[in-house]
Biopython code that builds the backbone (N, CA, C, O; Angstrom):
import numpy as np
from Bio.PDB.StructureBuilder import StructureBuilder

atoms = [
    (1, "MET", "N", (0.839, -1.179, 0.000)),
    (1, "MET", "CA", (0.000, 0.000, 0.000)),
    (1, "MET", "C", (0.885, 1.244, 0.000)),
    (1, "MET", "O", (1.912, 1.290, 0.678)),
    (2, "ILE", "N", (0.481, 2.233, -0.755)),
    (2, "ILE", "CA", (1.218, 3.488, -0.844)),
    (2, "ILE", "C", (0.337, 4.592, -0.273)),
    (2, "ILE", "O", (-0.821, 4.735, -0.665)),
    (3, "ASN", "N", (0.885, 5.366, 0.646)),
    (3, "ASN", "CA", (0.171, 6.529, 1.146)),
    (3, "ASN", "C", (1.182, 7.632, 1.407)),
    (3, "ASN", "O", (2.387, 7.426, 1.260)),
    (4, "GLU", "N", (0.702, 8.781, 1.788)),
    (4, "GLU", "CA", (1.583, 9.936, 1.960)),
    (4, "GLU", "C", (2.652, 9.699, 3.021)),
    (4, "GLU", "O", (3.735, 10.277, 2.936)),
    (5, "ALA", "N", (2.371, 8.866, 4.015)),
    (5, "ALA", "CA", (3.371, 8.572, 5.043)),
    (5, "ALA", "C", (4.564, 7.813, 4.462)),
    (5, "ALA", "O", (5.648, 7.806, 5.045)),
    (6, "ASN", "N", (4.357, 7.184, 3.326)),
    (6, "ASN", "CA", (5.417, 6.414, 2.680)),
    (6, "ASN", "C", (6.075, 7.190, 1.544)),
    (6, "ASN", "O", (6.846, 6.621, 0.771)),
    (7, "ALA", "N", (5.778, 8.480, 1.436)),
    (7, "ALA", "CA", (6.286, 9.292, 0.330)),
    (7, "ALA", "C", (7.281, 10.320, 0.833)),
    (7, "ALA", "O", (7.231, 10.758, 1.983)),
    (8, "ARG", "N", (8.186, 10.691, -0.059)),
    (8, "ARG", "CA", (9.138, 11.756, 0.233)),
    (8, "ARG", "C", (9.496, 12.449, -1.066)),
    (8, "ARG", "O", (9.270, 11.915, -2.152)),
    (9, "ILE", "N", (10.052, 13.635, -0.947)),
    (9, "ILE", "CA", (10.490, 14.388, -2.116)),
    (9, "ILE", "C", (12.016, 14.406, -2.108)),
    (9, "ILE", "O", (12.640, 14.844, -1.141)),
    (10, "GLU", "N", (12.598, 13.931, -3.187)),
    (10, "GLU", "CA", (14.050, 13.930, -3.307)),
    (10, "GLU", "C", (14.520, 15.275, -3.851)),
    (10, "GLU", "O", (13.754, 16.025, -4.455)),
    (11, "SER", "N", (15.786, 15.554, -3.625)),
    (11, "SER", "CA", (16.359, 16.795, -4.150)),
    (11, "SER", "C", (16.479, 16.690, -5.664)),
    (11, "SER", "O", (16.478, 15.595, -6.228)),
    (12, "LYS", "N", (16.579, 17.832, -6.304)),
    (12, "LYS", "CA", (16.724, 17.857, -7.759)),
    (12, "LYS", "C", (17.979, 17.089, -8.187)),
    (12, "LYS", "O", (17.975, 16.405, -9.210)),
    (13, "LEU", "N", (19.039, 17.205, -7.408)),
    (13, "LEU", "CA", (20.285, 16.495, -7.705)),
    (13, "LEU", "C", (20.076, 14.975, -7.628)),
    (13, "LEU", "O", (20.569, 14.234, -8.478)),
    (14, "GLU", "N", (19.342, 14.517, -6.603)),
    (14, "GLU", "CA", (19.063, 13.081, -6.478)),
    (14, "GLU", "C", (18.236, 12.577, -7.652)),
    (14, "GLU", "O", (18.496, 11.498, -8.183)),
    (15, "VAL", "N", (17.250, 13.354, -8.052)),
    (15, "VAL", "CA", (16.393, 12.959, -9.184)),
    (15, "VAL", "C", (17.212, 12.918, -10.465)),
    (15, "VAL", "O", (17.078, 11.985, -11.257)),
    (16, "LYS", "N", (18.057, 13.917, -10.674)),
    (16, "LYS", "CA", (18.895, 13.928, -11.873)),
    (16, "LYS", "C", (19.831, 12.723, -11.896)),
    (16, "LYS", "O", (20.049, 12.127, -12.951)),
    (17, "ALA", "N", (20.385, 12.363, -10.742)),
    (17, "ALA", "CA", (21.268, 11.192, -10.668)),
    (17, "ALA", "C", (20.491, 9.919, -10.983)),
    (17, "ALA", "O", (20.988, 9.046, -11.695)),
    (18, "TYR", "N", (19.274, 9.811, -10.457)),
    (18, "TYR", "CA", (18.437, 8.653, -10.750)),
    (18, "TYR", "C", (18.153, 8.554, -12.249)),
    (18, "TYR", "O", (18.281, 7.485, -12.845)),
    (19, "LEU", "N", (17.769, 9.673, -12.845)),
    (19, "LEU", "CA", (17.459, 9.679, -14.284)),
    (19, "LEU", "C", (18.693, 9.346, -15.116)),
    (19, "LEU", "O", (18.596, 8.659, -16.133)),
    (20, "GLN", "N", (19.835, 9.827, -14.690)),
    (20, "GLN", "CA", (21.081, 9.511, -15.399)),
    (20, "GLN", "C", (21.329, 8.002, -15.360)),
    (20, "GLN", "O", (21.680, 7.405, -16.378)),
    (21, "ASP", "N", (21.149, 7.385, -14.189)),
    (21, "ASP", "CA", (21.329, 5.936, -14.063)),
    (21, "ASP", "C", (20.288, 5.176, -14.894)),
    (21, "ASP", "O", (20.614, 4.185, -15.547)),
    (22, "LEU", "N", (19.044, 5.642, -14.865)),
    (22, "LEU", "CA", (17.979, 5.002, -15.639)),
    (22, "LEU", "C", (18.297, 5.051, -17.129)),
    (22, "LEU", "O", (18.183, 4.041, -17.823)),
    (23, "LYS", "N", (18.688, 6.201, -17.613)),
    (23, "LYS", "CA", (18.986, 6.358, -19.040)),
    (23, "LYS", "C", (20.201, 5.532, -19.455)),
    (23, "LYS", "O", (20.237, 4.969, -20.549)),
    (24, "PHE", "N", (21.195, 5.467, -18.570)),
    (24, "PHE", "CA", (22.362, 4.631, -18.861)),
    (24, "PHE", "C", (21.928, 3.171, -18.999)),
    (24, "PHE", "O", (22.325, 2.483, -19.939)),
    (25, "ALA", "N", (21.113, 2.711, -18.056)),
    (25, "ALA", "CA", (20.650, 1.320, -18.090)),
    (25, "ALA", "C", (19.841, 1.039, -19.359)),
    (25, "ALA", "O", (20.059, 0.030, -20.030)),
    (26, "LEU", "N", (18.913, 1.931, -19.681)),
    (26, "LEU", "CA", (18.071, 1.722, -20.865)),
    (26, "LEU", "C", (18.876, 1.744, -22.157)),
    (26, "LEU", "O", (18.546, 1.037, -23.110)),
    (27, "ASN", "N", (19.921, 2.543, -22.192)),
    (27, "ASN", "CA", (20.754, 2.628, -23.392)),
    (27, "ASN", "C", (21.822, 1.538, -23.458)),
    (27, "ASN", "O", (22.568, 1.448, -24.433)),
    (28, "ASN", "N", (21.888, 0.711, -22.413)),
    (28, "ASN", "CA", (22.910, -0.330, -22.373)),
    (28, "ASN", "C", (22.338, -1.702, -22.065)),
    (28, "ASN", "O", (22.934, -2.484, -21.324)),
    (29, "GLY", "N", (21.179, -1.986, -22.639)),
    (29, "GLY", "CA", (20.651, -3.344, -22.602)),
    (29, "GLY", "C", (19.632, -3.671, -21.531)),
    (29, "GLY", "O", (19.158, -4.806, -21.489)),
    (30, "ALA", "N", (19.267, -2.738, -20.660)),
    (30, "ALA", "CA", (18.223, -3.036, -19.671)),
    (30, "ALA", "C", (16.929, -3.364, -20.400)),
    (30, "ALA", "O", (16.594, -2.734, -21.403)),
    (31, "LYS", "N", (16.216, -4.339, -19.897)),
    (31, "LYS", "CA", (14.989, -4.775, -20.541)),
    (31, "LYS", "C", (13.773, -4.196, -19.832)),
    (31, "LYS", "O", (13.742, -4.077, -18.607)),
    (32, "ILE", "N", (12.781, -3.841, -20.626)),
    (32, "ILE", "CA", (11.507, -3.358, -20.116)),
    (32, "ILE", "C", (10.476, -4.434, -20.402)),
    (32, "ILE", "O", (10.406, -4.960, -21.513)),
    (33, "GLU", "N", (9.683, -4.755, -19.405)),
    (33, "GLU", "CA", (8.585, -5.695, -19.607)),
    (33, "GLU", "C", (7.289, -4.938, -19.409)),
    (33, "GLU", "O", (7.075, -4.319, -18.367)),
    (34, "PHE", "N", (6.433, -4.988, -20.402)),
    (34, "PHE", "CA", (5.136, -4.338, -20.311)),
    (34, "PHE", "C", (4.092, -5.373, -19.932)),
    (34, "PHE", "O", (3.875, -6.342, -20.660)),
    (35, "GLN", "N", (3.452, -5.170, -18.804)),
    (35, "GLN", "CA", (2.395, -6.076, -18.362)),
    (35, "GLN", "C", (1.061, -5.548, -18.869)),
    (35, "GLN", "O", (0.495, -4.613, -18.303)),
    (36, "ALA", "N", (0.570, -6.150, -19.931)),
    (36, "ALA", "CA", (-0.711, -5.716, -20.493)),
    (36, "ALA", "C", (-1.853, -6.040, -19.533)),
    (36, "ALA", "O", (-2.756, -5.225, -19.349)),
    (37, "LYS", "N", (-1.821, -7.186, -18.939)),
    (37, "LYS", "CA", (-2.857, -7.614, -17.995)),
    (37, "LYS", "C", (-2.213, -7.787, -16.616)),
    (37, "LYS", "O", (-1.361, -8.654, -16.418)),
    (38, "ARG", "N", (-2.632, -6.955, -15.681)),
    (38, "ARG", "CA", (-2.118, -7.049, -14.319)),
    (38, "ARG", "C", (-3.242, -7.481, -13.387)),
    (38, "ARG", "O", (-4.400, -7.127, -13.607)),
    (39, "TYR", "N", (-2.919, -8.224, -12.375)),
    (39, "TYR", "CA", (-3.919, -8.701, -11.423)),
    (39, "TYR", "C", (-4.701, -7.535, -10.824)),
    (39, "TYR", "O", (-5.919, -7.617, -10.666)),
    (40, "ILE", "N", (-4.013, -6.464, -10.495)),
    (40, "ILE", "CA", (-4.651, -5.306, -9.868)),
    (40, "ILE", "C", (-5.685, -4.640, -10.781)),
    (40, "ILE", "O", (-6.577, -3.940, -10.302)),
    (41, "ASP", "N", (-5.569, -4.854, -12.078)),
    (41, "ASP", "CA", (-6.474, -4.209, -13.031)),
    (41, "ASP", "C", (-7.829, -4.907, -13.192)),
    (41, "ASP", "O", (-8.743, -4.331, -13.780)),
    (42, "TYR", "N", (-7.973, -6.115, -12.691)),
    (42, "TYR", "CA", (-9.214, -6.860, -12.928)),
    (42, "TYR", "C", (-10.453, -6.164, -12.380)),
    (42, "TYR", "O", (-11.524, -6.277, -12.975)),
    (43, "ASN", "N", (-10.343, -5.458, -11.279)),
    (43, "ASN", "CA", (-11.501, -4.769, -10.699)),
    (43, "ASN", "C", (-11.422, -3.257, -10.877)),
    (43, "ASN", "O", (-12.135, -2.513, -10.202)),
    (44, "ARG", "N", (-10.584, -2.812, -11.755)),
    (44, "ARG", "CA", (-10.356, -1.384, -11.977)),
    (44, "ARG", "C", (-11.064, -0.942, -13.257)),
    (44, "ARG", "O", (-11.187, -1.715, -14.208)),
    (45, "ASN", "N", (-11.521, 0.287, -13.271)),
    (45, "ASN", "CA", (-12.073, 0.881, -14.485)),
    (45, "ASN", "C", (-11.000, 0.789, -15.573)),
    (45, "ASN", "O", (-9.861, 1.204, -15.358)),
    (46, "GLU", "N", (-11.357, 0.250, -16.730)),
    (46, "GLU", "CA", (-10.385, 0.027, -17.799)),
    (46, "GLU", "C", (-9.595, 1.284, -18.145)),
    (46, "GLU", "O", (-8.420, 1.193, -18.503)),
    (47, "LYS", "N", (-10.214, 2.441, -18.044)),
    (47, "LYS", "CA", (-9.550, 3.700, -18.388)),
    (47, "LYS", "C", (-8.312, 3.949, -17.531)),
    (47, "LYS", "O", (-7.434, 4.715, -17.928)),
    (48, "TYR", "N", (-8.229, 3.321, -16.377)),
    (48, "TYR", "CA", (-7.114, 3.551, -15.458)),
    (48, "TYR", "C", (-6.125, 2.392, -15.438)),
    (48, "TYR", "O", (-5.425, 2.190, -14.446)),
    (49, "THR", "N", (-6.066, 1.635, -16.522)),
    (49, "THR", "CA", (-5.111, 0.532, -16.617)),
    (49, "THR", "C", (-3.942, 0.918, -17.527)),
    (49, "THR", "O", (-4.060, 1.791, -18.387)),
    (50, "ASN", "N", (-2.824, 0.248, -17.314)),
    (50, "ASN", "CA", (-1.648, 0.481, -18.162)),
    (50, "ASN", "C", (-1.961, 0.191, -19.626)),
    (50, "ASN", "O", (-1.572, 0.948, -20.516)),
    (51, "GLN", "N", (-2.660, -0.899, -19.862)),
    (51, "GLN", "CA", (-2.957, -1.286, -21.241)),
    (51, "GLN", "C", (-3.775, -0.215, -21.952)),
    (51, "GLN", "O", (-3.472, 0.136, -23.092)),
    (52, "TYR", "N", (-4.791, 0.299, -21.307)),
    (52, "TYR", "CA", (-5.626, 1.334, -21.910)),
    (52, "TYR", "C", (-4.788, 2.578, -22.209)),
    (52, "TYR", "O", (-4.871, 3.147, -23.297)),
    (53, "THR", "N", (-3.991, 2.988, -21.241)),
    (53, "THR", "CA", (-3.184, 4.203, -21.402)),
    (53, "THR", "C", (-2.213, 4.069, -22.573)),
    (53, "THR", "O", (-2.132, 4.956, -23.423)),
    (54, "VAL", "N", (-1.490, 2.980, -22.614)),
    (54, "VAL", "CA", (-0.512, 2.785, -23.690)),
    (54, "VAL", "C", (-1.207, 2.648, -25.040)),
    (54, "VAL", "O", (-0.754, 3.226, -26.028)),
    (55, "ASN", "N", (-2.295, 1.897, -25.094)),
    (55, "ASN", "CA", (-3.024, 1.727, -26.363)),
    (55, "ASN", "C", (-3.612, 3.050, -26.853)),
    (55, "ASN", "O", (-3.679, 3.290, -28.059)),
    (56, "THR", "N", (-4.035, 3.902, -25.928)),
    (56, "THR", "CA", (-4.634, 5.184, -26.294)),
    (56, "THR", "C", (-3.574, 6.189, -26.744)),
    (56, "THR", "O", (-3.750, 6.879, -27.748)),
    (57, "LEU", "N", (-2.479, 6.267, -26.000)),
    (57, "LEU", "CA", (-1.448, 7.261, -26.309)),
    (57, "LEU", "C", (-0.549, 6.853, -27.475)),
    (57, "LEU", "O", (-0.081, 7.705, -28.230)),
    (58, "PHE", "N", (-0.312, 5.562, -27.618)),
    (58, "PHE", "CA", (0.627, 5.074, -28.634)),
    (58, "PHE", "C", (-0.001, 3.912, -29.414)),
    (58, "PHE", "O", (0.523, 2.799, -29.387)),
    (59, "PRO", "N", (-1.113, 4.161, -30.105)),
    (59, "PRO", "CA", (-1.879, 3.067, -30.714)),
    (59, "PRO", "C", (-1.153, 2.284, -31.797)),
    (59, "PRO", "O", (-1.452, 1.108, -32.004)),
    (60, "ASP", "N", (-0.224, 2.893, -32.480)),
    (60, "ASP", "CA", (0.434, 2.218, -33.596)),
    (60, "ASP", "C", (1.872, 1.823, -33.279)),
    (60, "ASP", "O", (2.666, 1.577, -34.188)),
    (61, "GLU", "N", (2.207, 1.764, -31.997)),
    (61, "GLU", "CA", (3.582, 1.458, -31.611)),
    (61, "GLU", "C", (3.660, 0.205, -30.756)),
    (61, "GLU", "O", (2.697, -0.179, -30.093)),
    (62, "ASN", "N", (4.802, -0.409, -30.787)),
    (62, "ASN", "CA", (5.103, -1.492, -29.865)),
    (62, "ASN", "C", (5.158, -0.871, -28.468)),
    (62, "ASN", "O", (5.891, 0.097, -28.266)),
    (63, "PRO", "N", (4.405, -1.398, -27.500)),
    (63, "PRO", "CA", (4.372, -0.798, -26.166)),
    (63, "PRO", "C", (5.745, -0.661, -25.512)),
    (63, "PRO", "O", (6.013, 0.346, -24.857)),
    (64, "VAL", "N", (6.603, -1.638, -25.674)),
    (64, "VAL", "CA", (7.929, -1.578, -25.063)),
    (64, "VAL", "C", (8.752, -0.443, -25.678)),
    (64, "VAL", "O", (9.446, 0.277, -24.961)),
    (65, "ASP", "N", (8.676, -0.285, -26.983)),
    (65, "ASP", "CA", (9.404, 0.807, -27.640)),
    (65, "ASP", "C", (8.892, 2.171, -27.172)),
    (65, "ASP", "O", (9.678, 3.082, -26.911)),
    (66, "ALA", "N", (7.580, 2.300, -27.070)),
    (66, "ALA", "CA", (6.990, 3.566, -26.616)),
    (66, "ALA", "C", (7.385, 3.861, -25.178)),
    (66, "ALA", "O", (7.730, 4.997, -24.854)),
    (67, "LEU", "N", (7.340, 2.857, -24.313)),
    (67, "LEU", "CA", (7.715, 3.062, -22.916)),
    (67, "LEU", "C", (9.180, 3.441, -22.773)),
    (67, "LEU", "O", (9.527, 4.325, -21.991)),
    (68, "LYS", "N", (10.031, 2.772, -23.527)),
    (68, "LYS", "CA", (11.460, 3.108, -23.466)),
    (68, "LYS", "C", (11.680, 4.553, -23.885)),
    (68, "LYS", "O", (12.406, 5.289, -23.217)),
    (69, "ARG", "N", (11.062, 4.963, -24.980)),
    (69, "ARG", "CA", (11.209, 6.339, -25.455)),
    (69, "ARG", "C", (10.728, 7.338, -24.394)),
    (69, "ARG", "O", (11.381, 8.349, -24.137)),
    (70, "GLU", "N", (9.593, 7.041, -23.794)),
    (70, "GLU", "CA", (9.040, 7.952, -22.792)),
    (70, "GLU", "C", (9.909, 8.000, -21.540)),
    (70, "GLU", "O", (10.094, 9.071, -20.960)),
    (71, "LEU", "N", (10.438, 6.869, -21.119)),
    (71, "LEU", "CA", (11.344, 6.866, -19.962)),
    (71, "LEU", "C", (12.611, 7.655, -20.263)),
    (71, "LEU", "O", (13.113, 8.374, -19.399)),
    (72, "LEU", "N", (13.129, 7.526, -21.475)),
    (72, "LEU", "CA", (14.337, 8.262, -21.855)),
    (72, "LEU", "C", (14.085, 9.765, -21.948)),
    (72, "LEU", "O", (15.027, 10.554, -21.868)),
    (73, "SER", "N", (12.840, 10.166, -22.113)),
    (73, "SER", "CA", (12.519, 11.590, -22.254)),
    (73, "SER", "C", (12.218, 12.275, -20.916)),
    (73, "SER", "O", (12.027, 13.490, -20.873)),
    (74, "LEU", "N", (12.174, 11.505, -19.829)),
    (74, "LEU", "CA", (11.861, 12.103, -18.523)),
    (74, "LEU", "C", (12.923, 13.106, -18.098)),
    (74, "LEU", "O", (14.109, 12.938, -18.381)),
    (75, "THR", "N", (12.473, 14.147, -17.415)),
    (75, "THR", "CA", (13.380, 15.144, -16.842)),
    (75, "THR", "C", (13.046, 15.311, -15.362)),
    (75, "THR", "O", (12.026, 14.814, -14.884)),
    (76, "SER", "N", (13.903, 16.004, -14.657)),
    (76, "SER", "CA", (13.646, 16.252, -13.234)),
    (76, "SER", "C", (12.384, 17.086, -13.050)),
    (76, "SER", "O", (11.773, 17.049, -11.982)),
    (77, "GLU", "N", (11.986, 17.831, -14.065)),
    (77, "GLU", "CA", (10.759, 18.638, -13.987)),
    (77, "GLU", "C", (9.508, 17.753, -13.967)),
    (77, "GLU", "O", (8.449, 18.194, -13.522)),
    (78, "ASP", "N", (9.621, 16.519, -14.441)),
    (78, "ASP", "CA", (8.494, 15.587, -14.468)),
    (78, "ASP", "C", (8.325, 14.843, -13.141)),
    (78, "ASP", "O", (7.316, 14.171, -12.930)),
    (79, "TYR", "N", (9.304, 14.962, -12.255)),
    (79, "TYR", "CA", (9.310, 14.241, -10.976)),
    (79, "TYR", "C", (8.205, 14.736, -10.055)),
    (79, "TYR", "O", (7.961, 15.938, -9.950)),
    (80, "ILE", "N", (7.532, 13.790, -9.382)),
    (80, "ILE", "CA", (6.491, 14.125, -8.419)),
    (80, "ILE", "C", (6.933, 13.767, -6.998)),
    (80, "ILE", "O", (6.973, 14.627, -6.119)),
    (81, "GLN", "N", (7.263, 12.494, -6.781)),
    (81, "GLN", "CA", (7.660, 12.050, -5.449)),
    (81, "GLN", "C", (8.287, 10.665, -5.520)),
    (81, "GLN", "O", (8.268, 10.002, -6.558)),
    (82, "THR", "N", (8.838, 10.250, -4.393)),
    (82, "THR", "CA", (9.389, 8.911, -4.245)),
    (82, "THR", "C", (8.581, 8.212, -3.171)),
    (82, "THR", "O", (8.336, 8.774, -2.104)),
    (83, "VAL", "N", (8.166, 6.981, -3.454)),
    (83, "VAL", "CA", (7.310, 6.258, -2.517)),
    (83, "VAL", "C", (7.855, 4.874, -2.224)),
    (83, "VAL", "O", (8.559, 4.277, -3.039)),
    (84, "LYS", "N", (7.513, 4.374, -1.037)),
    (84, "LYS", "CA", (7.841, 3.017, -0.629)),
    (84, "LYS", "C", (6.533, 2.250, -0.549)),
    (84, "LYS", "O", (5.622, 2.653, 0.174)),
    (85, "ASP", "N", (6.430, 1.158, -1.277)),
    (85, "ASP", "CA", (5.236, 0.325, -1.256)),
    (85, "ASP", "C", (5.381, -0.647, -0.088)),
    (85, "ASP", "O", (6.185, -1.577, -0.152)),
    (86, "ILE", "N", (4.614, -0.438, 0.969)),
    (86, "ILE", "CA", (4.772, -1.261, 2.158)),
    (86, "ILE", "C", (4.294, -2.701, 1.957)),
    (86, "ILE", "O", (4.550, -3.563, 2.797)),
    (87, "ARG", "N", (3.604, -2.960, 0.851)),
    (87, "ARG", "CA", (3.230, -4.350, 0.549)),
    (87, "ARG", "C", (4.455, -5.175, 0.199)),
    (87, "ARG", "O", (4.466, -6.393, 0.380)),
    (88, "PHE", "N", (5.487, -4.506, -0.303)),
    (88, "PHE", "CA", (6.711, -5.176, -0.730)),
    (88, "PHE", "C", (7.912, -4.465, -0.096)),
    (88, "PHE", "O", (8.646, -3.763, -0.792)),
    (89, "PRO", "N", (8.117, -4.636, 1.198)),
    (89, "PRO", "CA", (9.143, -3.870, 1.916)),
    (89, "PRO", "C", (10.576, -4.124, 1.448)),
    (89, "PRO", "O", (11.447, -3.287, 1.684)),
    (90, "LYS", "N", (10.840, -5.236, 0.804)),
    (90, "LYS", "CA", (12.209, -5.522, 0.360)),
    (90, "LYS", "C", (12.532, -4.901, -0.998)),
    (90, "LYS", "O", (13.690, -4.870, -1.413)),
    (91, "ARG", "N", (11.511, -4.411, -1.682)),
    (91, "ARG", "CA", (11.738, -3.765, -2.979)),
    (91, "ARG", "C", (12.194, -2.328, -2.770)),
    (91, "ARG", "O", (11.910, -1.711, -1.743)),
    (92, "SER", "N", (12.900, -1.816, -3.754)),
    (92, "SER", "CA", (13.372, -0.433, -3.655)),
    (92, "SER", "C", (12.210, 0.545, -3.811)),
    (92, "SER", "O", (11.124, 0.182, -4.262)),
    (93, "GLU", "N", (12.466, 1.773, -3.432)),
    (93, "GLU", "CA", (11.461, 2.811, -3.576)),
    (93, "GLU", "C", (11.153, 3.038, -5.055)),
    (93, "GLU", "O", (11.952, 2.713, -5.933)),
    (94, "MET", "N", (9.970, 3.604, -5.303)),
    (94, "MET", "CA", (9.575, 3.915, -6.675)),
    (94, "MET", "C", (9.560, 5.428, -6.844)),
    (94, "MET", "O", (9.049, 6.157, -5.994)),
    (95, "ARG", "N", (10.116, 5.877, -7.931)),
    (95, "ARG", "CA", (10.036, 7.298, -8.247)),
    (95, "ARG", "C", (8.829, 7.505, -9.149)),
    (95, "ARG", "O", (8.640, 6.789, -10.132)),
    (96, "VAL", "N", (8.025, 8.485, -8.803)),
    (96, "VAL", "CA", (6.803, 8.768, -9.548)),
    (96, "VAL", "C", (7.029, 10.028, -10.370)),
    (96, "VAL", "O", (7.422, 11.071, -9.846)),
    (97, "PHE", "N", (6.774, 9.909, -11.656)),
    (97, "PHE", "CA", (6.875, 11.036, -12.574)),
    (97, "PHE", "C", (5.509, 11.222, -13.212)),
    (97, "PHE", "O", (4.679, 10.314, -13.187)),
    (98, "GLY", "N", (5.279, 12.375, -13.771)),
    (98, "GLY", "CA", (4.022, 12.626, -14.444)),
    (98, "GLY", "C", (4.240, 13.502, -15.659)),
    (98, "GLY", "O", (5.095, 14.388, -15.666)),
    (99, "LYS", "N", (3.459, 13.240, -16.677)),
    (99, "LYS", "CA", (3.510, 14.044, -17.893)),
    (99, "LYS", "C", (2.085, 14.276, -18.378)),
    (99, "LYS", "O", (1.173, 13.507, -18.075)),
    (100, "VAL", "N", (1.920, 15.338, -19.127)),
    (100, "VAL", "CA", (0.627, 15.630, -19.733)),
    (100, "VAL", "C", (0.722, 15.271, -21.211)),
    (100, "VAL", "O", (1.629, 15.705, -21.922)),
    (101, "TYR", "N", (-0.235, 14.471, -21.649)),
    (101, "TYR", "CA", (-0.299, 14.071, -23.056)),
    (101, "TYR", "C", (-1.565, 14.645, -23.677)),
    (101, "TYR", "O", (-2.582, 14.799, -23.001)),
    (102, "ASN", "N", (-1.501, 14.954, -24.939)),
    (102, "ASN", "CA", (-2.641, 15.485, -25.685)),
    (102, "ASN", "C", (-3.195, 16.757, -25.048)),
    (102, "ASN", "O", (-4.362, 17.097, -25.245)),
    (103, "GLY", "N", (-2.370, 17.447, -24.298)),
    (103, "GLY", "CA", (-2.783, 18.692, -23.682)),
    (103, "GLY", "C", (-3.712, 18.573, -22.487)),
    (103, "GLY", "O", (-3.974, 19.566, -21.809)),
    (104, "ILE", "N", (-4.215, 17.374, -22.217)),
    (104, "ILE", "CA", (-5.170, 17.231, -21.101)),
    (104, "ILE", "C", (-4.986, 15.987, -20.252)),
    (104, "ILE", "O", (-5.446, 15.964, -19.111)),
    (105, "ASP", "N", (-4.337, 14.959, -20.756)),
    (105, "ASP", "CA", (-4.255, 13.685, -20.058)),
    (105, "ASP", "C", (-3.046, 13.626, -19.140)),
    (105, "ASP", "O", (-1.912, 13.534, -19.611)),
    (106, "ASP", "N", (-3.280, 13.680, -17.807)),
    (106, "ASP", "CA", (-2.215, 13.514, -16.832)),
    (106, "ASP", "C", (-1.916, 12.026, -16.706)),
    (106, "ASP", "O", (-2.811, 11.223, -16.442)),
    (107, "VAL", "N", (-0.655, 11.669, -16.898)),
    (107, "VAL", "CA", (-0.263, 10.272, -16.833)),
    (107, "VAL", "C", (0.881, 10.129, -15.838)),
    (107, "VAL", "O", (1.891, 10.827, -15.934)),
    (108, "TYR", "N", (0.715, 9.216, -14.880)),
    (108, "TYR", "CA", (1.792, 8.889, -13.942)),
    (108, "TYR", "C", (2.710, 7.867, -14.577)),
    (108, "TYR", "O", (2.270, 6.924, -15.235)),
    (109, "ILE", "N", (3.997, 8.078, -14.362)),
    (109, "ILE", "CA", (4.994, 7.170, -14.932)),
    (109, "ILE", "C", (5.843, 6.643, -13.790)),
    (109, "ILE", "O", (6.760, 5.854, -14.015)),
]
sb = StructureBuilder()
sb.init_structure("model")
sb.init_model(0)
sb.init_chain("A")
sb.init_seg("    ")
for serial, (resi, resn, name, xyz) in enumerate(atoms, 1):
    if name == "N":
        sb.init_residue(resn, " ", resi, " ")
    sb.init_atom(name, np.array(xyz, "f"), 0.0, 1.0, " ", f" {name:<3s}", serial, name[0])
structure = sb.get_structure()
């Protein structure tokens, strides 16, 4: 579970370092796996699923290629917060980014 008690804001320098590491990994063979069907999505409004978002924003693209491109385009200005998912305490924190697509669609990355 993620809530505000599990969130923090990193410094701009920390975010830039994270993005630098992410971009290095993506440009040097890191693999992205796109989960079209996730267990959590079964009871969720389809509009709020990864599959719907990717199919809507990038209808004619391979989802993995589109995700890689979008991850490589992230900047520190897109950063929102860093969160710890207490359901999985051994996993690393997640950095949350957001972008606006089509002038109106807020998308969390």
